[in-house]
N, C-alpha and C positions, 0 to 999 in steps of 0.2 A: 680432517678430511671427511667428506660427507660420502656415504655410499647407500646404496639401496638393493635389496634382494632383488634378483631376477629369476624368474622361472624358465629354465632352459627346456622343460617339456620331455626330459629323458631320465631314466634312472641308470643309464650307463656310466661307467667309471673307466678310468683309464687303467692301464697296465700296472699301476702303483697299488691298485686294490681298493682304495677309497680315496675321497678328494682331500681328507685331512693329511693322509700320508703323501698324496701328490704336493701338497702346500709344503710340508715339512722337507721332502725331498729337492724340490725346485727352489725353494728359499734358503735352504741349509740352517733352518732354525726349528727349534722345538718350541712347541706351544705349551703354555700352563693354563691360560684362561683366556676367555672372550676378550676381544680385541676392541670392543665398544667402549669409549670413555664412561666411568662410572659404574661399570658392570665387573662383577667378580665371580661370573659363572663358570665352573670347572668342567661342565659337561659339554665339551667343545666338538664341532664337526666342521668339516671344510664346505663353506657355502659359497654359491655363485653370486656375485654382486656386480654392479656397474658403478662407476663414479658419478656422483651427482654434480650437477653444476659445471660440467666439463664437455668438450666436444669429443672426448675418449669415449668411444662405444664399445670398446672390447669388454668382455667378460672375465672376471677374475676370480680366483679362489683366495677366500681368507678364513681364518677360524673364528667361528661364532658360536656362542652358547645355543641350546636348543631354542631357547626364548627368542633371541635375537635371529635365528635362522629362519623362523617363519613369520616374522615381522614384516609388515608392509610399509612401516614408517621409515623416513631417512634416518641413518644412523650417523654418529659422529665417532670416527674411529681415530686411534693415535696415528700420526703423521708418519711414523717411522715403521710402520708395518708392510711387510713386503707383499706387494700385490702380484700375485702369481698368476700368469695367463691360464685360462680355462682350455686354450687350444693346445692341445696335447701335442701338436706338430711342432710347437714352439718350445715345448719343454721337455717331458719325459720322452717323448718319442723322436725329438729332433735329431739323434743319433742313431735311431733304431732302424731295423730292416723289416719291421712289423709292418705290414699294410693295413690301412684302415679301410673298414667297411663303409659303403654308403651310408651317409647319414652320420658318421662318426666325426668328432671334432678332433 
């Protein structure tokens, strides 16, 4: 699957504390390394990406190494990587009574 980083223009994180924890909790997976094919980077973080060559315009979180997290190039990731929505109303806040502030996803 091809993905590309997207700049969402915010430093806000969800109630999980950081985007990598958000991905791990929502996908019920633990990350070991970057999910880009042919990469073995262990310094991973949760990155915002969109699917390339797809009509799907949702923003997703996936684990990428620091090098790939800032890449502007299209990246080929493994097809079995869980794509976790960055929309916290669909994930970690789906069953929460926490109110979102204006501008929060």
